[in-house]
N, CA, C and O atoms as a GROMACS GRO file, in nm:
protein
  384
    1MET      N    1   1.372  -1.122  -0.816
    1MET     CA    2   1.333  -1.149  -0.679
    1MET      C    3   1.410  -1.268  -0.627
    1MET      O    4   1.413  -1.374  -0.690
    2SER      N    5   1.473  -1.252  -0.513
    2SER     CA    6   1.546  -1.364  -0.457
    2SER      C    7   1.446  -1.460  -0.393
    2SER      O    8   1.326  -1.432  -0.383
    3ASP      N    9   1.498  -1.572  -0.351
    3ASP     CA   10   1.414  -1.674  -0.287
    3ASP      C   11   1.379  -1.623  -0.145
    3ASP      O   12   1.467  -1.609  -0.060
    4CYS      N   13   1.254  -1.598  -0.123
    4CYS     CA   14   1.207  -1.540   0.005
    4CYS      C   15   1.124  -1.640   0.083
    4CYS      O   16   1.057  -1.602   0.179
    5THR      N   17   1.127  -1.767   0.045
    5THR     CA   18   1.050  -1.870   0.119
    5THR      C   19   1.100  -1.876   0.265
    5THR      O   20   1.220  -1.881   0.292
    6GLY      N   21   1.007  -1.876   0.351
    6GLY     CA   22   1.045  -1.888   0.495
    6GLY      C   23   1.050  -1.750   0.566
    6GLY      O   24   1.064  -1.746   0.688
    7ARG      N   25   1.039  -1.641   0.493
    7ARG     CA   26   1.038  -1.514   0.554
    7ARG      C   27   0.901  -1.491   0.623
    7ARG      O   28   0.798  -1.541   0.577
    8ILE      N   29   0.901  -1.415   0.732
    8ILE     CA   30   0.781  -1.383   0.799
    8ILE      C   31   0.747  -1.234   0.769
    8ILE      O   32   0.829  -1.144   0.786
    9VAL      N   33   0.625  -1.217   0.726
    9VAL     CA   34   0.586  -1.082   0.684
    9VAL      C   35   0.453  -1.044   0.751
    9VAL      O   36   0.378  -1.129   0.799
   10ARG      N   37   0.427  -0.912   0.752
   10ARG     CA   38   0.300  -0.856   0.805
   10ARG      C   39   0.230  -0.793   0.687
   10ARG      O   40   0.289  -0.716   0.612
   11ALA      N   41   0.101  -0.826   0.670
   11ALA     CA   42   0.018  -0.768   0.567
   11ALA      C   43  -0.007  -0.623   0.600
   11ALA      O   44  -0.047  -0.591   0.713
   12ILE      N   45   0.015  -0.533   0.505
   12ILE     CA   46  -0.008  -0.393   0.529
   12ILE      C   47  -0.125  -0.337   0.445
   12ILE      O   48  -0.156  -0.218   0.452
   13ALA      N   49  -0.186  -0.421   0.369
   13ALA     CA   50  -0.301  -0.384   0.287
   13ALA      C   51  -0.395  -0.500   0.273
   13ALA      O   52  -0.354  -0.616   0.281
   14GLY      N   53  -0.526  -0.467   0.252
   14GLY     CA   54  -0.624  -0.569   0.227
   14GLY      C   55  -0.696  -0.603   0.356
   14GLY      O   56  -0.673  -0.543   0.461
   15ARG      N   57  -0.788  -0.704   0.344
   15ARG     CA   58  -0.872  -0.740   0.459
   15ARG      C   59  -0.790  -0.808   0.568
   15ARG      O   60  -0.832  -0.809   0.683
   16ASP      N   61  -0.677  -0.863   0.534
   16ASP     CA   62  -0.588  -0.929   0.630
   16ASP      C   63  -0.480  -0.836   0.684
   16ASP      O   64  -0.378  -0.883   0.734
   17LYS      N   65  -0.501  -0.707   0.675
   17LYS     CA   66  -0.405  -0.608   0.717
   17LYS      C   67  -0.373  -0.628   0.866
   17LYS      O   68  -0.462  -0.641   0.951
   18GLY      N   69  -0.242  -0.629   0.894
   18GLY     CA   70  -0.196  -0.646   1.033
   18GLY      C   71  -0.163  -0.792   1.067
   18GLY      O   72  -0.101  -0.816   1.171
   19GLY      N   73  -0.200  -0.887   0.987
   19GLY     CA   74  -0.180  -1.027   1.014
   19GLY      C   75  -0.040  -1.069   0.984
   19GLY      O   76   0.023  -1.019   0.891
   20LEU      N   77   0.012  -1.166   1.067
   20LEU     CA   78   0.142  -1.225   1.039
   20LEU      C   79   0.131  -1.347   0.953
   20LEU      O   80   0.046  -1.432   0.978
   21PHE      N   81   0.215  -1.359   0.849
   21PHE     CA   82   0.210  -1.468   0.758
   21PHE      C   83   0.355  -1.515   0.734
   21PHE      O   84   0.452  -1.445   0.763
   22CYS      N   85   0.363  -1.634   0.681
   22CYS     CA   86   0.495  -1.684   0.637
   22CYS      C   87   0.485  -1.709   0.489
   22CYS      O   88   0.388  -1.764   0.438
   23VAL      N   89   0.594  -1.664   0.421
   23VAL     CA   90   0.598  -1.684   0.277
   23VAL      C   91   0.631  -1.829   0.247
   23VAL      O   92   0.736  -1.879   0.288
   24VAL      N   93   0.542  -1.897   0.178
   24VAL     CA   94   0.556  -2.040   0.143
   24VAL      C   95   0.590  -2.064   0.002
   24VAL      O   96   0.606  -2.179  -0.039
   25GLY      N   97   0.604  -1.954  -0.080
   25GLY     CA   98   0.641  -1.971  -0.217
   25GLY      C   99   0.612  -1.844  -0.294
   25GLY      O  100   0.573  -1.742  -0.237
   26VAL      N  101   0.632  -1.852  -0.426
   26VAL     CA  102   0.605  -1.741  -0.519
   26VAL      C  103   0.515  -1.797  -0.634
   26VAL      O  104   0.533  -1.910  -0.679
   27ASP      N  105   0.422  -1.717  -0.678
   27ASP     CA  106   0.334  -1.766  -0.784
   27ASP      C  107   0.412  -1.785  -0.917
   27ASP      O  108   0.529  -1.747  -0.926
   28GLN      N  109   0.348  -1.844  -1.019
   28GLN     CA  110   0.418  -1.878  -1.137
   28GLN      C  111   0.470  -1.760  -1.209
   28GLN      O  112   0.575  -1.772  -1.272
   29GLY      N  113   0.406  -1.646  -1.206
   29GLY     CA  114   0.457  -1.530  -1.271
   29GLY      C  115   0.573  -1.467  -1.195
   29GLY      O  116   0.648  -1.388  -1.252
   30GLY      N  117   0.590  -1.499  -1.070
   30GLY     CA  118   0.702  -1.446  -0.993
   30GLY      C  119   0.669  -1.307  -0.938
   30GLY      O  120   0.757  -1.241  -0.882
   31GLU      N  121   0.546  -1.261  -0.952
   31GLU     CA  122   0.511  -1.126  -0.906
   31GLU      C  123   0.452  -1.121  -0.762
   31GLU      O  124   0.469  -1.024  -0.688
   32ARG      N  125   0.383  -1.230  -0.729
   32ARG     CA  126   0.311  -1.231  -0.600
   32ARG      C  127   0.367  -1.338  -0.510
   32ARG      O  128   0.415  -1.442  -0.555
   33LEU      N  129   0.359  -1.309  -0.380
   33LEU     CA  130   0.405  -1.405  -0.278
   33LEU      C  131   0.286  -1.490  -0.237
   33LEU      O  132   0.172  -1.444  -0.235
   34LEU      N  133   0.314  -1.615  -0.204
   34LEU     CA  134   0.215  -1.707  -0.150
   34LEU      C  135   0.233  -1.714   0.000
   34LEU      O  136   0.337  -1.757   0.050
   35LEU      N  137   0.128  -1.672   0.073
   35LEU     CA  138   0.132  -1.658   0.217
   35LEU      C  139   0.043  -1.755   0.285
   35LEU      O  140  -0.064  -1.786   0.231
   36ALA      N  141   0.081  -1.807   0.406
   36ALA     CA  142   0.002  -1.891   0.487
   36ALA      C  143   0.028  -1.858   0.630
   36ALA      O  144   0.137  -1.814   0.667
   37ASP      N  145  -0.077  -1.880   0.714
   37ASP     CA  146  -0.056  -1.863   0.861
   37ASP      C  147  -0.101  -1.986   0.937
   37ASP      O  148  -0.093  -1.988   1.060
   38GLY      N  149  -0.149  -2.091   0.867
   38GLY     CA  150  -0.181  -2.216   0.934
   38GLY      C  151  -0.322  -2.222   0.989
   38GLY      O  152  -0.371  -2.329   1.023
   39LYS      N  153  -0.388  -2.104   0.999
   39LYS     CA  154  -0.524  -2.100   1.055
   39LYS      C  155  -0.624  -2.054   0.955
   39LYS      O  156  -0.704  -2.134   0.906
   40ARG      N  157  -0.623  -1.925   0.923
   40ARG     CA  158  -0.718  -1.874   0.819
   40ARG      C  159  -0.666  -1.911   0.677
   40ARG      O  160  -0.746  -1.939   0.588
   41ARG      N  161  -0.539  -1.912   0.658
   41ARG     CA  162  -0.483  -1.950   0.532
   41ARG      C  163  -0.394  -2.069   0.554
   41ARG      O  164  -0.284  -2.057   0.609
   42LYS      N  165  -0.442  -2.187   0.512
   42LYS     CA  166  -0.368  -2.313   0.528
   42LYS      C  167  -0.258  -2.326   0.421
   42LYS      O  168  -0.258  -2.258   0.319
   43LEU      N  169  -0.167  -2.416   0.449
   43LEU     CA  170  -0.056  -2.443   0.355
   43LEU      C  171  -0.113  -2.499   0.223
   43LEU      O  172  -0.052  -2.481   0.117
   44ALA      N  173  -0.226  -2.565   0.229
   44ALA     CA  174  -0.283  -2.626   0.109
   44ALA      C  175  -0.342  -2.517   0.010
   44ALA      O  176  -0.348  -2.536  -0.111
   45ARG      N  177  -0.383  -2.404   0.070
   45ARG     CA  178  -0.441  -2.295  -0.014
   45ARG      C  179  -0.384  -2.163   0.032
   45ARG      O  180  -0.453  -2.088   0.101
   46PRO      N  181  -0.258  -2.132  -0.002
   46PRO     CA  182  -0.199  -2.007   0.044
   46PRO      C  183  -0.258  -1.887  -0.027
   46PRO      O  184  -0.315  -1.900  -0.136
   47LYS      N  185  -0.244  -1.771   0.033
   47LYS     CA  186  -0.298  -1.650  -0.022
   47LYS      C  187  -0.190  -1.582  -0.112
   47LYS      O  188  -0.078  -1.559  -0.068
   48ALA      N  189  -0.226  -1.551  -0.235
   48ALA     CA  190  -0.138  -1.481  -0.323
   48ALA      C  191  -0.147  -1.330  -0.297
   48ALA      O  192  -0.256  -1.273  -0.306
   49LYS      N  193  -0.040  -1.266  -0.265
   49LYS     CA  194  -0.047  -1.124  -0.229
   49LYS      C  195   0.069  -1.055  -0.294
   49LYS      O  196   0.180  -1.108  -0.302
   50ASN      N  197   0.039  -0.935  -0.340
   50ASN     CA  198   0.141  -0.852  -0.408
   50ASN      C  199   0.254  -0.818  -0.308
   50ASN      O  200   0.228  -0.789  -0.191
   51GLN      N  201   0.372  -0.821  -0.355
   51GLN     CA  202   0.492  -0.797  -0.266
   51GLN      C  203   0.486  -0.660  -0.202
   51GLN      O  204   0.530  -0.643  -0.088
   52SER      N  205   0.434  -0.565  -0.270
   52SER     CA  206   0.430  -0.434  -0.214
   52SER      C  207   0.324  -0.412  -0.106
   52SER      O  208   0.316  -0.306  -0.045
   53HIS      N  209   0.242  -0.520  -0.084
   53HIS     CA  210   0.136  -0.512   0.016
   53HIS      C  211   0.175  -0.582   0.146
   53HIS      O  212   0.091  -0.600   0.235
   54VAL      N  213   0.300  -0.619   0.158
   54VAL     CA  214   0.354  -0.682   0.282
   54VAL      C  215   0.479  -0.614   0.322
   54VAL      O  216   0.549  -0.556   0.239
   55ALA      N  217   0.508  -0.621   0.454
   55ALA     CA  218   0.630  -0.577   0.512
   55ALA      C  219   0.708  -0.688   0.570
   55ALA      O  220   0.655  -0.764   0.650
   56ALA      N  221   0.835  -0.702   0.532
   56ALA     CA  222   0.918  -0.807   0.585
   56ALA      C  223   0.955  -0.780   0.735
   56ALA      O  224   0.998  -0.671   0.772
   57LEU      N  225   0.937  -0.880   0.815
   57LEU     CA  226   0.969  -0.868   0.957
   57LEU      C  227   1.083  -0.949   1.005
   57LEU      O  228   1.134  -0.925   1.115
   58THR      N  229   1.128  -1.048   0.928
   58THR     CA  230   1.236  -1.137   0.973
   58THR      C  231   1.364  -1.064   1.004
   58THR      O  232   1.441  -1.106   1.090
   59GLU      N  233   1.388  -0.954   0.931
   59GLU     CA  234   1.513  -0.872   0.951
   59GLU      C  235   1.508  -0.802   1.086
   59GLU      O  236   1.614  -0.770   1.140
   60HIS      N  237   1.391  -0.776   1.144
   60HIS     CA  238   1.379  -0.703   1.267
   60HIS      C  239   1.413  -0.788   1.388
   60HIS      O  240   1.455  -0.735   1.490
   61VAL      N  241   1.395  -0.919   1.379
   61VAL     CA  242   1.427  -1.011   1.487
   61VAL      C  243   1.546  -1.096   1.442
   61VAL      O  244   1.533  -1.195   1.370
   62HIS      N  245   1.661  -1.053   1.490
   62HIS     CA  246   1.781  -1.125   1.451
   62HIS      C  247   1.792  -1.256   1.527
   62HIS      O  248   1.759  -1.261   1.646
   63GLY      N  249   1.836  -1.357   1.462
   63GLY     CA  250   1.852  -1.488   1.522
   63GLY      C  251   1.733  -1.572   1.537
   63GLY      O  252   1.737  -1.672   1.608
   64PHE      N  253   1.624  -1.533   1.471
   64PHE     CA  254   1.504  -1.620   1.474
   64PHE      C  255   1.529  -1.737   1.382
   64PHE      O  256   1.543  -1.722   1.260
   65ASN      N  257   1.536  -1.858   1.445
   65ASN     CA  258   1.568  -1.979   1.367
   65ASN      C  259   1.483  -2.092   1.419
   65ASN      O  260   1.531  -2.178   1.492
   66HIS      N  261   1.358  -2.092   1.384
   66HIS     CA  262   1.263  -2.194   1.428
   66HIS      C  263   1.277  -2.319   1.336
   66HIS      O  264   1.295  -2.304   1.215
   67PRO      N  265   1.269  -2.440   1.393
   67PRO     CA  266   1.280  -2.560   1.313
   67PRO      C  267   1.181  -2.573   1.198
   67PRO      O  268   1.215  -2.627   1.092
   68ALA      N  269   1.054  -2.522   1.219
   68ALA     CA  270   0.958  -2.528   1.112
   68ALA      C  271   0.993  -2.440   1.000
   68ALA      O  272   0.969  -2.475   0.884
   69ILE      N  273   1.049  -2.325   1.028
   69ILE     CA  274   1.090  -2.238   0.915
   69ILE      C  275   1.207  -2.298   0.842
   69ILE      O  276   1.216  -2.283   0.720
   70GLN      N  277   1.299  -2.366   0.912
   70GLN     CA  278   1.409  -2.434   0.846
   70GLN      C  279   1.356  -2.547   0.756
   70GLN      O  280   1.408  -2.567   0.646
   71LYS      N  281   1.254  -2.621   0.802
   71LYS     CA  282   1.197  -2.723   0.716
   71LYS      C  283   1.138  -2.665   0.590
   71LYS      O  284   1.153  -2.720   0.481
   72LEU      N  285   1.070  -2.553   0.608
   72LEU     CA  286   1.011  -2.486   0.490
   72LEU      C  287   1.114  -2.441   0.392
   72LEU      O  288   1.092  -2.453   0.272
   73LYS      N  289   1.227  -2.390   0.438
   73LYS     CA  290   1.330  -2.340   0.349
   73LYS      C  291   1.398  -2.457   0.275
   73LYS      O  292   1.446  -2.442   0.162
   74GLN      N  293   1.402  -2.573   0.341
   74GLN     CA  294   1.468  -2.690   0.277
   74GLN      C  295   1.368  -2.765   0.190
   74GLN      O  296   1.406  -2.865   0.129
   75GLY      N  297   1.248  -2.723   0.182
   75GLY     CA  298   1.148  -2.791   0.098
   75GLY      C  299   1.083  -2.913   0.156
   75GLY      O  300   1.020  -2.989   0.083
   76GLU      N  301   1.095  -2.934   0.279
   76GLU     CA  302   1.035  -3.050   0.346
   76GLU      C  303   0.887  -3.020   0.376
   76GLU      O  304   0.845  -2.904   0.382
   77ALA      N  305   0.813  -3.125   0.395
   77ALA     CA  306   0.669  -3.110   0.430
   77ALA      C  307   0.655  -3.047   0.568
   77ALA      O  308   0.729  -3.073   0.662
   78LEU      N  309   0.554  -2.961   0.572
   78LEU     CA  310   0.527  -2.884   0.699
   78LEU      C  311   0.376  -2.890   0.724
   78LEU      O  312   0.296  -2.882   0.631
   79SER      N  313   0.341  -2.904   0.849
   79SER     CA  314   0.198  -2.901   0.885
   79SER      C  315   0.152  -2.763   0.923
   79SER      O  316   0.233  -2.677   0.954
   80ASP      N  317   0.026  -2.743   0.920
   80ASP     CA  318  -0.032  -2.610   0.962
   80ASP      C  319  -0.004  -2.589   1.106
   80ASP      O  320   0.020  -2.475   1.148
   81LYS      N  321  -0.006  -2.693   1.186
   81LYS     CA  322   0.022  -2.681   1.333
   81LYS      C  323   0.162  -2.631   1.355
   81LYS      O  324   0.184  -2.541   1.436
   82GLU      N  325   0.255  -2.687   1.286
   82GLU     CA  326   0.397  -2.640   1.300
   82GLU      C  327   0.412  -2.497   1.258
   82GLU      O  328   0.487  -2.421   1.320
   83LEU      N  329   0.340  -2.458   1.154
   83LEU     CA  330   0.354  -2.320   1.105
   83LEU      C  331   0.295  -2.225   1.212
   83LEU      O  332   0.354  -2.121   1.242
   84ARG      N  333   0.180  -2.260   1.268
   84ARG     CA  334   0.119  -2.176   1.373
   84ARG      C  335   0.212  -2.156   1.490
   84ARG      O  336   0.228  -2.046   1.542
   85ARG      N  337   0.272  -2.268   1.530
   85ARG     CA  338   0.367  -2.259   1.642
   85ARG      C  339   0.489  -2.170   1.616
   85ARG      O  340   0.537  -2.098   1.703
   86ALA      N  341   0.537  -2.180   1.493
   86ALA     CA  342   0.651  -2.093   1.454
   86ALA      C  343   0.614  -1.947   1.454
   86ALA      O  344   0.691  -1.863   1.501
   87LEU      N  345   0.492  -1.914   1.400
   87LEU     CA  346   0.445  -1.774   1.398
   87LEU      C  347   0.421  -1.726   1.542
   87LEU      O  348   0.446  -1.610   1.573
   88ALA      N  349   0.373  -1.814   1.630
   88ALA     CA  350   0.350  -1.776   1.769
   88ALA      C  351   0.483  -1.744   1.842
   88ALA      O  352   0.493  -1.652   1.922
   89ALA      N  353   0.585  -1.829   1.807
   89ALA     CA  354   0.714  -1.805   1.868
   89ALA      C  355   0.777  -1.676   1.819
   89ALA      O  356   0.842  -1.605   1.895
   90PHE      N  357   0.756  -1.644   1.688
   90PHE     CA  358   0.801  -1.516   1.628
   90PHE      C  359   0.730  -1.397   1.695
   90PHE      O  360   0.792  -1.296   1.729
   91ARG      N  361   0.600  -1.413   1.712
   91ARG     CA  362   0.514  -1.305   1.776
   91ARG      C  363   0.567  -1.278   1.913
   91ARG      O  364   0.580  -1.162   1.953
   92ASP      N  365   0.599  -1.382   1.987
   92ASP     CA  366   0.655  -1.363   2.127
   92ASP      C  367   0.785  -1.294   2.123
   92ASP      O  368   0.808  -1.213   2.212
   93GLN      N  369   0.875  -1.316   2.030
   93GLN     CA  370   0.999  -1.249   2.019
   93GLN      C  371   0.980  -1.103   1.983
   93GLN      O  372   1.056  -1.017   2.029
   94LEU      N  373   0.879  -1.074   1.901
   94LEU     CA  374   0.851  -0.935   1.869
   94LEU      C  375   0.814  -0.853   1.984
   94LEU      O  376   0.853  -0.737   1.994
   95GLU      N  377   0.733  -0.914   2.078
   95GLU     CA  378   0.683  -0.843   2.196
   95GLU      C  379   0.791  -0.818   2.300
   95GLU      O  380   0.775  -0.730   2.385
   96VAL      N  381   0.897  -0.892   2.295
   96VAL     CA  382   1.004  -0.875   2.396
   96VAL      C  383   1.092  -0.761   2.365
   96VAL      O  384   1.186  -0.733   2.439
   0.00000   0.00000   0.00000
C-alpha cells in the first residue's frame, strides 16, 4: 500500500456511510486506514476503517491543493478546524 495520507475518501460501508473523511494515517498492521473529519472523528481519535470500505475521491477533483492537506502530507500538526475547512472546500468543488 502506498502512502495515502492526505487523500479524501467517502465511506461506502458502515454507520458513517456517505461521509467525507481525510486519511490521516495507516494502522500498525498496514491493513486499515485511519480516518478523521474534524467533527465526529477528531484527529486525536481517528476511525480505523478497512480500505475496501472507502472510495477515493481525490482523483475525481483534479487540482485540489488545500494548505491543510499539504500540512498533513508533510507531517506537520493540523487542527480539527483546519481539517473541517479543507473538507468543506473539497465538498464545494465536488458540487461544482
